[in-house]
C-alpha positions as a Markdown table, in Angstrom:
| # | Residue | x | y | z |
|---|---|---|---|---|
| 1 | Met | -1.8 | 15.9 | 21.7 |
| 2 | Leu | 1.6 | 14.2 | 22.3 |
| 3 | Lys | 4.1 | 15.2 | 19.7 |
| 4 | Glu | 6.4 | 12.9 | 17.8 |
| 5 | Gly | 9.5 | 12.1 | 19.9 |
| 6 | Gln | 7.7 | 12.6 | 23.3 |
| 7 | Val | 6.5 | 9.0 | 23.5 |
| 8 | Arg | 7.1 | 5.7 | 21.7 |
| 9 | Ile | 4.3 | 3.3 | 21.2 |
| 10 | Pro | 5.9 | 0.1 | 19.7 |
| 11 | Ser | 2.5 | -1.5 | 19.1 |
| 12 | Gly | 1.1 | 1.6 | 17.5 |
| 13 | Cys | -0.4 | 2.0 | 14.0 |
| 14 | Ala | -3.7 | 0.5 | 12.8 |
| 15 | Ile | -4.5 | -1.4 | 9.6 |
| 16 | Ala | -7.8 | -2.6 | 8.1 |
| 17 | Gly | -9.1 | -4.0 | 4.9 |
| 18 | Ile | -12.3 | -5.1 | 3.3 |
| 19 | Phe | -12.6 | -7.1 | 0.1 |
| 20 | Ser | -15.6 | -8.3 | -1.9 |
| 21 | Lys | -14.8 | -11.6 | -3.7 |
| 22 | Asp | -17.8 | -11.2 | -5.9 |
| 23 | Gly | -16.9 | -7.7 | -6.9 |
| 24 | Lys | -19.6 | -5.9 | -4.9 |
| 25 | Asn | -18.8 | -2.2 | -4.4 |
| 26 | Phe | -18.5 | -0.5 | -1.0 |
| 27 | Thr | -18.4 | 3.2 | -0.5 |
| 28 | Gly | -15.2 | 4.4 | 1.2 |
| 29 | Asp | -17.0 | 5.4 | 4.4 |
| 30 | Val | -17.3 | 1.7 | 5.3 |
| 31 | Ile | -13.5 | 1.4 | 5.8 |
| 32 | Val | -13.3 | 4.9 | 7.3 |
| 33 | Asp | -15.8 | 4.0 | 10.0 |
| 34 | Ala | -13.8 | 0.9 | 10.8 |
| 35 | Met | -10.8 | 3.1 | 11.6 |
| 36 | Thr | -12.7 | 5.2 | 14.1 |
| 37 | Val | -12.7 | 2.4 | 16.7 |
| 38 | Met | -8.9 | 2.1 | 16.5 |
| 39 | His | -8.4 | 5.9 | 16.9 |
| 40 | Asp | -5.9 | 5.5 | 19.8 |
| 41 | Arg | -3.5 | 3.5 | 17.7 |
| 42 | Ser | -2.7 | 6.6 | 15.7 |
| 43 | Asn | -1.5 | 10.0 | 16.8 |
| 44 | Gly | -2.6 | 12.3 | 14.0 |
| 45 | Leu | 0.7 | 12.2 | 12.1 |
| 46 | Gly | -0.5 | 10.0 | 9.3 |
| 47 | Gly | -3.6 | 8.3 | 7.8 |
| 48 | Gly | -4.6 | 6.9 | 4.5 |
| 49 | Phe | -6.6 | 4.6 | 2.3 |
| 50 | Ala | -6.4 | 2.7 | -1.0 |
| 51 | Gly | -9.4 | 1.8 | -3.1 |
| 52 | Tyr | -9.6 | -0.6 | -6.0 |
| 53 | Gly | -12.3 | -0.5 | -8.7 |
| 54 | Ile | -12.9 | 3.2 | -8.1 |
| 55 | Tyr | -12.1 | 4.6 | -11.6 |
| 56 | Asn | -14.1 | 2.4 | -13.9 |
| 57 | Gln | -14.6 | 5.3 | -16.3 |
| 58 | Tyr | -10.8 | 5.4 | -16.9 |
| 59 | Lys | -10.0 | 1.8 | -16.0 |
| 60 | Glu | -7.6 | 1.3 | -18.9 |
| 61 | Leu | -5.5 | 4.4 | -17.9 |
| 62 | Tyr | -2.9 | 4.8 | -15.2 |
| 63 | Ala | -4.2 | 7.1 | -12.4 |
| 64 | Leu | -1.3 | 9.2 | -11.1 |
| 65 | His | -2.0 | 10.9 | -7.7 |
| 66 | Val | 0.6 | 13.6 | -7.0 |
| 67 | Phe | 1.5 | 15.9 | -4.1 |
| 68 | Tyr | 3.2 | 19.2 | -5.0 |
| 69 | Asp | 4.9 | 21.5 | -2.6 |
| 70 | Asn | 4.6 | 24.5 | -5.0 |
| 71 | Thr | 3.5 | 25.5 | -8.5 |
| 72 | Ser | 7.0 | 25.3 | -9.9 |
| 73 | Ala | 7.3 | 21.6 | -8.9 |
| 74 | Lys | 3.9 | 21.1 | -10.6 |
| 75 | Glu | 5.0 | 22.8 | -13.8 |
| 76 | Glu | 8.2 | 20.8 | -14.0 |
| 77 | Cys | 6.4 | 17.5 | -13.3 |
| 78 | Glu | 3.6 | 18.2 | -15.8 |
| 79 | Lys | 6.2 | 19.0 | -18.4 |
| 80 | Tyr | 7.9 | 15.7 | -17.8 |
| 81 | Leu | 4.5 | 13.8 | -17.8 |
| 82 | Asp | 3.6 | 15.5 | -21.1 |
| 83 | Ser | 6.9 | 14.2 | -22.6 |
| 84 | Lys | 6.2 | 10.6 | -21.6 |
| 85 | Phe | 2.4 | 10.2 | -21.6 |
| 86 | Glu | -0.8 | 11.0 | -23.3 |
| 87 | Ile | -2.7 | 12.9 | -20.6 |
| 88 | Val | -6.4 | 12.1 | -21.0 |
| 89 | Asn | -7.7 | 14.0 | -18.0 |
| 90 | Leu | -6.2 | 16.0 | -15.2 |
| 91 | Ser | -7.7 | 17.8 | -12.2 |
| 92 | Lys | -7.3 | 18.6 | -8.6 |
| 93 | Ile | -8.3 | 15.7 | -6.4 |
| 94 | Pro | -11.6 | 16.7 | -4.7 |
| 95 | Thr | -11.3 | 17.5 | -1.0 |
| 96 | Arg | -13.5 | 19.1 | 1.6 |
| 97 | Lys | -12.3 | 21.3 | 4.4 |
| 98 | Val | -11.4 | 19.5 | 7.6 |
| 99 | Asp | -10.0 | 21.7 | 10.4 |
| 100 | Ser | -7.6 | 19.1 | 11.6 |
| 101 | Ile | -6.0 | 18.6 | 8.2 |
| 102 | Lys | -3.4 | 21.4 | 7.9 |
| 103 | Asp | -0.5 | 22.4 | 5.6 |
| 104 | Val | -2.2 | 20.9 | 2.6 |
| 105 | Pro | 0.0 | 20.5 | -0.5 |
| 106 | Leu | -1.3 | 20.8 | -4.0 |
| 107 | Ile | -3.0 | 17.5 | -4.8 |
| 108 | Trp | -3.6 | 16.6 | -8.4 |
| 109 | Arg | -4.7 | 13.6 | -10.4 |
| 110 | Tyr | -3.8 | 12.6 | -13.9 |
| 111 | Phe | -5.3 | 9.8 | -16.0 |
| 112 | Val | -2.6 | 8.9 | -18.5 |
| 113 | Ala | -1.4 | 6.3 | -21.1 |
| 114 | Pro | 2.2 | 5.9 | -22.2 |
| 115 | Asp | 3.0 | 7.7 | -25.4 |
| 116 | His | 2.9 | 5.0 | -28.0 |
| 117 | Asn | 6.0 | 6.0 | -29.8 |
| 118 | Lys | 8.0 | 6.7 | -26.7 |
| 119 | Leu | 7.0 | 3.3 | -25.3 |
| 120 | Ala | 8.1 | 1.6 | -28.5 |
| 121 | Asp | 11.4 | 3.4 | -28.5 |
| 122 | Ser | 12.1 | 2.5 | -24.9 |
| 123 | Gln | 11.9 | -1.2 | -25.6 |
| 124 | Leu | 10.2 | -1.6 | -22.2 |
| 125 | Asp | 7.0 | -3.2 | -21.3 |
| 126 | Glu | 4.2 | -0.8 | -20.3 |
| 127 | Lys | 4.4 | -1.3 | -16.6 |
| 128 | Glu | 8.2 | -0.9 | -16.4 |
| 129 | Tyr | 7.8 | 2.3 | -18.5 |
| 130 | Val | 5.4 | 3.7 | -16.0 |
| 131 | Ala | 7.3 | 2.5 | -13.0 |
| 132 | Arg | 10.5 | 4.2 | -14.2 |
| 133 | Ala | 8.7 | 7.4 | -14.8 |
| 134 | Val | 7.2 | 7.4 | -11.3 |
| 135 | Ile | 10.6 | 6.7 | -9.7 |
| 136 | Arg | 12.3 | 9.4 | -11.8 |
| 137 | Ile | 9.7 | 12.0 | -10.7 |
| 138 | Asn | 10.0 | 11.1 | -7.0 |
| 139 | Ser | 13.8 | 11.0 | -7.0 |
| 140 | Thr | 14.7 | 14.0 | -9.2 |
| 141 | Ile | 11.8 | 16.6 | -9.2 |
| 142 | Glu | 12.1 | 18.4 | -5.9 |
| 143 | Gly | 8.7 | 19.0 | -4.3 |
| 144 | Ala | 6.8 | 16.5 | -6.5 |
| 145 | Tyr | 5.7 | 13.1 | -5.1 |
| 146 | Val | 3.7 | 10.5 | -7.1 |
| 147 | Phe | 2.0 | 8.5 | -4.4 |
| 148 | Ser | -0.3 | 6.4 | -6.5 |
| 149 | Ser | 0.1 | 5.0 | -10.0 |
| 150 | Gly | -2.1 | 2.0 | -10.7 |
| 151 | Lys | -5.0 | 1.4 | -13.0 |
| 152 | Asn | -8.5 | 1.7 | -11.6 |
| 153 | Met | -7.2 | 2.2 | -8.1 |
| 154 | Gly | -6.1 | 5.1 | -6.0 |
| 155 | Val | -4.3 | 6.0 | -2.8 |
| 156 | Phe | -5.5 | 8.9 | -0.6 |
| 157 | Lys | -3.3 | 9.9 | 2.3 |
| 158 | Ala | -2.4 | 12.8 | 4.5 |
| 159 | Val | -1.1 | 14.0 | 7.9 |
| 160 | Gly | -4.0 | 13.4 | 10.2 |
| 161 | Tyr | -6.1 | 10.8 | 11.9 |
| 162 | Pro | -7.5 | 8.3 | 9.3 |
| 163 | Glu | -11.2 | 9.2 | 9.9 |
| 164 | Asp | -10.3 | 12.9 | 9.2 |
| 165 | Val | -8.3 | 11.9 | 6.1 |
| 166 | Gly | -11.2 | 9.9 | 4.8 |
| 167 | Arg | -13.6 | 12.9 | 5.2 |
| 168 | Phe | -11.0 | 15.2 | 3.7 |
| 169 | Phe | -10.7 | 13.1 | 0.5 |
| 170 | Cys | -14.5 | 12.6 | 0.3 |
| 171 | Leu | -14.2 | 8.9 | 0.3 |
| 172 | Asp | -17.9 | 8.5 | 0.9 |
| 173 | Glu | -18.3 | 9.5 | -2.8 |
| 174 | Tyr | -16.1 | 6.7 | -4.1 |
| 175 | Glu | -17.1 | 3.0 | -4.6 |
| 176 | Gly | -14.7 | 0.1 | -4.9 |
| 177 | Tyr | -14.6 | -3.7 | -4.3 |
| 178 | Ser | -11.5 | -3.5 | -2.2 |
| 179 | Trp | -10.3 | -1.0 | 0.5 |
| 180 | Thr | -7.3 | -0.8 | 2.8 |
| 181 | Ala | -6.7 | 1.7 | 5.5 |
| 182 | His | -3.9 | 2.8 | 7.9 |
| 183 | Gly | -3.6 | 5.0 | 10.9 |
| 184 | Arg | 0.0 | 5.9 | 11.6 |
| 185 | Tyr | 2.0 | 6.3 | 14.8 |
| 186 | Pro | 5.5 | 7.2 | 13.5 |
| 187 | Thr | 8.4 | 5.9 | 15.6 |
| 188 | Asn | 11.6 | 6.4 | 13.7 |
| 189 | Thr | 10.6 | 8.6 | 10.7 |
| 190 | Pro | 8.7 | 11.9 | 10.2 |
| 191 | Gly | 5.0 | 12.4 | 10.1 |
| 192 | Trp | 4.5 | 14.0 | 6.7 |
| 193 | Trp | 2.2 | 13.7 | 3.7 |
| 194 | Gly | 4.4 | 11.6 | 1.5 |
| 195 | Gly | 5.4 | 9.3 | 4.4 |
| 196 | Ser | 1.8 | 8.4 | 5.4 |
| 197 | His | 0.6 | 4.9 | 4.3 |
| 198 | Pro | -0.4 | 3.3 | 2.0 |
| 199 | Phe | 2.7 | 3.1 | -0.2 |
| 200 | Ala | 2.0 | 2.2 | -3.7 |
| 201 | Leu | 3.7 | 1.4 | -7.1 |
| 202 | Leu | 1.6 | 0.5 | -10.1 |
| 203 | Glu | -1.2 | -1.9 | -8.8 |
| 204 | Tyr | 0.4 | -2.8 | -5.5 |
| 205 | Ser | -0.3 | -0.9 | -2.3 |
| 206 | Val | 0.9 | -1.7 | 1.3 |
| 207 | Val | -0.2 | -0.7 | 4.7 |
| 208 | His | 2.0 | -1.8 | 7.6 |
| 209 | Asn | 1.9 | -1.9 | 11.4 |
| 210 | Gly | 5.4 | -2.4 | 12.8 |
| 211 | Glu | 9.0 | -1.6 | 12.4 |
| 212 | Ile | 11.5 | -2.9 | 9.9 |
| 213 | Ser | 14.9 | -3.5 | 11.5 |
| 214 | Ser | 16.2 | -4.9 | 8.2 |
| 215 | Tyr | 15.4 | -1.7 | 6.3 |
| 216 | Asp | 19.0 | -0.8 | 5.2 |
| 217 | Ala | 19.7 | -4.3 | 3.9 |
| 218 | Asn | 16.4 | -4.5 | 2.1 |
| 219 | Arg | 16.8 | -1.0 | 0.7 |
| 220 | Arg | 20.4 | -1.6 | -0.6 |
| 221 | Phe | 19.3 | -4.7 | -2.4 |
| 222 | Ile | 16.2 | -3.3 | -4.0 |
| 223 | Glu | 17.9 | -0.1 | -5.2 |
| 224 | Met | 20.3 | -2.3 | -7.3 |
| 225 | Phe | 17.3 | -2.8 | -9.6 |
| 226 | Gly | 16.3 | 0.8 | -10.2 |
| 227 | Tyr | 14.0 | 1.5 | -7.2 |
| 228 | Arg | 14.7 | 4.5 | -5.1 |
| 229 | Cys | 13.5 | 4.9 | -1.5 |
| 230 | Thr | 12.7 | 8.6 | -1.2 |
| 231 | Leu | 9.7 | 8.8 | 1.1 |
| 232 | Gln | 11.4 | 8.8 | 4.5 |
| 233 | Thr | 9.8 | 5.7 | 6.0 |
| 234 | Asp | 10.8 | 2.0 | 6.2 |
| 235 | Thr | 7.5 | 0.7 | 4.8 |
| 236 | Glu | 8.1 | 2.0 | 1.3 |
| 237 | Val | 10.7 | -0.7 | 0.7 |
| 238 | Ile | 8.0 | -3.5 | 1.2 |
| 239 | Thr | 6.1 | -2.2 | -1.8 |
| 240 | Tyr | 9.1 | -2.3 | -4.0 |
| 241 | Ile | 10.1 | -5.8 | -2.8 |
| 242 | Ile | 6.7 | -7.1 | -3.8 |
| 243 | Asp | 6.7 | -5.4 | -7.2 |
| 244 | Tyr | 10.2 | -6.7 | -7.9 |
| 245 | Leu | 9.5 | -10.3 | -6.9 |
| 246 | Val | 6.0 | -10.6 | -8.5 |
| 247 | Arg | 6.3 | -8.4 | -11.6 |
| 248 | Lys | 10.0 | -8.7 | -12.4 |
| 249 | Arg | 10.8 | -12.2 | -11.1 |
| 250 | Gly | 7.4 | -13.8 | -11.8 |
| 251 | Leu | 6.9 | -15.3 | -8.3 |
| 252 | Thr | 3.5 | -15.9 | -6.7 |
| 253 | Leu | 2.4 | -14.0 | -3.6 |
| 254 | Asp | 2.7 | -17.3 | -1.6 |
| 255 | Glu | 6.4 | -17.5 | -2.7 |
| 256 | Val | 6.9 | -13.8 | -1.9 |
| 257 | Ser | 5.6 | -14.5 | 1.6 |
| 258 | Ser | 8.1 | -17.3 | 2.1 |
| 259 | Ile | 10.9 | -14.9 | 1.2 |
| 260 | Ile | 9.9 | -11.8 | 3.2 |
| 261 | Ala | 8.6 | -13.8 | 6.2 |
| 262 | Ala | 10.8 | -16.8 | 5.7 |
| 263 | Pro | 10.5 | -19.8 | 8.0 |
| 264 | Phe | 13.3 | -20.4 | 10.5 |
| 265 | Trp | 15.9 | -22.9 | 9.5 |
| 266 | Ser | 14.7 | -25.3 | 12.1 |
| 267 | Thr | 11.2 | -25.1 | 10.6 |
| 268 | Ile | 12.5 | -25.7 | 7.1 |
| 269 | Ala | 14.3 | -28.8 | 8.2 |
| 270 | Lys | 10.9 | -30.3 | 9.2 |
| 271 | Lys | 9.4 | -29.8 | 5.7 |
| 272 | Thr | 9.0 | -32.4 | 3.1 |
| 273 | Glu | 12.0 | -32.9 | 0.8 |
| 274 | Asp | 10.5 | -30.8 | -2.1 |
| 275 | Glu | 9.3 | -28.1 | 0.3 |
| 276 | Glu | 12.7 | -28.0 | 1.9 |
| 277 | Lys | 14.5 | -27.5 | -1.4 |
| 278 | Leu | 12.1 | -24.7 | -2.4 |
| 279 | Phe | 12.5 | -22.8 | 1.0 |
| 280 | Leu | 16.3 | -23.3 | 0.9 |
| 281 | Tyr | 16.4 | -21.9 | -2.6 |
| 282 | Phe | 14.5 | -18.8 | -1.6 |
| 283 | Arg | 16.5 | -18.2 | 1.6 |
| 284 | Cys | 19.8 | -18.5 | -0.3 |
| 285 | Met | 18.7 | -16.6 | -3.4 |
| 286 | Phe | 17.1 | -13.6 | -1.6 |
| 287 | Pro | 18.6 | -13.4 | 1.8 |
| 288 | Ser | 18.6 | -9.6 | 1.7 |
| 289 | Leu | 14.8 | -9.5 | 1.2 |
| 290 | Leu | 14.0 | -11.2 | 4.5 |
| 291 | Ile | 12.1 | -8.6 | 6.5 |
| 292 | Thr | 13.0 | -8.7 | 10.1 |
| 293 | Gly | 11.3 | -6.9 | 12.9 |
| 294 | Pro | 7.6 | -6.9 | 13.9 |
| 295 | Phe | 5.1 | -6.4 | 11.1 |
| 296 | Ser | 1.6 | -7.0 | 10.0 |
| 297 | Ile | 0.8 | -5.9 | 6.5 |
| 298 | Ile | -2.1 | -5.7 | 4.0 |
| 299 | Val | -1.2 | -5.8 | 0.4 |
| 300 | Gly | -3.8 | -4.6 | -2.1 |
| 301 | Phe | -3.5 | -5.5 | -5.8 |
| 302 | Asp | -5.6 | -5.6 | -8.9 |
| 303 | Gly | -8.3 | -8.2 | -8.2 |
| 304 | Gly | -7.0 | -9.3 | -4.8 |
| 305 | Met | -5.7 | -8.7 | -1.3 |
| 306 | Met | -3.1 | -10.4 | 1.0 |
| 307 | Ala | -2.7 | -10.2 | 4.7 |
| 308 | Leu | 0.6 | -11.3 | 6.3 |
| 309 | Asn | 2.2 | -11.3 | 9.8 |
| 310 | Asp | 5.9 | -11.6 | 10.6 |
| 311 | Arg | 7.0 | -15.1 | 11.3 |
| 312 | Leu | 6.9 | -14.5 | 15.1 |
| 313 | Lys | 3.5 | -12.7 | 15.0 |
| 314 | Leu | 4.8 | -9.7 | 16.9 |
| 315 | Arg | 1.9 | -7.5 | 15.7 |
| 316 | Ser | -1.7 | -8.1 | 16.1 |
| 317 | Met | -3.9 | -9.0 | 13.1 |
| 318 | Val | -7.2 | -10.8 | 12.8 |
| 319 | Val | -9.1 | -11.8 | 9.6 |
| 320 | Ala | -12.7 | -12.8 | 9.0 |
| 321 | Glu | -15.1 | -13.9 | 6.3 |
| 322 | Lys | -18.9 | -13.5 | 5.9 |
| 323 | Asp | -20.5 | -14.7 | 2.7 |
| 324 | Asn | -18.3 | -13.4 | -0.1 |
| 325 | Thr | -16.6 | -10.6 | 1.9 |
| 326 | Phe | -13.2 | -10.8 | 3.5 |
| 327 | Tyr | -12.1 | -8.6 | 6.4 |
| 328 | Val | -8.8 | -7.9 | 8.1 |
| 329 | Ala | -7.8 | -5.5 | 10.8 |
| 330 | Ser | -5.4 | -4.9 | 13.7 |
| 331 | Glu | -8.3 | -5.5 | 16.1 |
| 332 | Glu | -11.5 | -7.5 | 16.0 |
| 333 | Cys | -13.5 | -4.4 | 17.0 |
| 334 | Ala | -12.7 | -2.8 | 13.6 |
| 335 | Ile | -14.1 | -5.9 | 11.8 |
| 336 | Arg | -17.2 | -5.9 | 13.9 |
| 337 | Lys | -17.7 | -2.2 | 13.0 |
| 338 | Met | -17.9 | -3.3 | 9.4 |
| 339 | Ala | -19.8 | -6.5 | 10.0 |
| 340 | Pro | -21.4 | -6.7 | 13.5 |
| 341 | Asp | -22.7 | -10.2 | 13.1 |
| 342 | Ile | -19.5 | -11.8 | 11.8 |
| 343 | Asp | -19.0 | -15.3 | 13.0 |
| 344 | Asn | -16.0 | -16.8 | 11.1 |
| 345 | Ile | -13.1 | -14.9 | 12.6 |
| 346 | Trp | -9.5 | -16.0 | 13.4 |
| 347 | Ser | -5.9 | -15.0 | 13.8 |
| 348 | Pro | -3.5 | -16.3 | 11.1 |
| 349 | Ala | -0.3 | -17.9 | 12.2 |
| 350 | Gly | 2.9 | -16.0 | 11.9 |
| 351 | Gly | 4.3 | -16.0 | 8.4 |
| 352 | Gln | 1.0 | -17.5 | 7.0 |
| 353 | Pro | -0.3 | -15.5 | 4.0 |
| 354 | Ile | -4.0 | -15.1 | 3.7 |
| 355 | Ile | -4.7 | -14.3 | 0.0 |
| 356 | Val | -8.2 | -13.6 | -1.5 |
| 357 | Arg | -9.1 | -12.9 | -5.1 |
| 358 | Leu | -12.1 | -11.9 | -7.1 |
| 359 | Asn | -14.4 | -14.7 | -8.2 |
| 360 | Cys | -15.5 | -12.7 | -11.2 |
| 361 | Glu | -13.4 | -11.4 | -14.1 |
| 362 | Asp | -15.3 | -8.3 | -15.1 |
| 363 | Lys | -13.8 | -5.9 | -12.5 |
């Protein structure tokens, strides 16, 4: 196997997603199988998945997935969690032995609720309280990394090919209405467990194929608002940008897309007067949140999914629908692995968000 640094594949990385608009559950092996046909877009240095609707038994609790380098990091982190949350359940995340998955850290899962009194004293809303706790752990407790922190969802990632990562985490035993997946080919940052995709904060998770040349500008801006980029890869910042713009600024995902994949000035000039005013406002208000460089991303969130290319469409991405199921992937072959008889399939335009949501309200 070629080692990191020996070769550079600018078009590397694979992404895929499946979403049931009527809330039908799929086992995780559906998305794992889709990744097998894009095996060569990865190099074994990172793979991962995010599933939504997988923890119905604890759907009102935050599910914290944590990597630990050692037991002392675990003890320190658990002491902090105990001071901030009511821990309803904790356990190792189930795994099975896969020969290609090596140097496995301690992997634990905690279902928690903010301590009622501490939350009241903080004068924060619940999500901000949890987000600050996650950021504090990841930036101050050496050897502890919270890599998933939403309700009724979970991220599962490792160093390895995605199909091996899926088997390692027993994803065939989970069921959810939404799954995203990633196979990583690191170019500028290390292949390590915390740096694998998806990246997540609260309900939002992001998988990304591409390279962010605007990373430093994006990072400097977002860190002014309490976020900390600690996971040694450029994609992490996209998750924080989405959380900031949607949760803290109250924007829609369509509006977020017009910020991070903003139309060119020449394109804005051709819009209607009202559209032009809106796009000019976003470009002037959030210039440091424009993401430059090639990218295709899938954003998972509670009750929905978004697929988005950069405005020049420098990374491949195709989407498809069949009945009430939505599919997206780097290559059509991955979609046909999930739905061989698919007939409504297309490539979105650059900068055009494709957003799907649940039709039902009981998930």
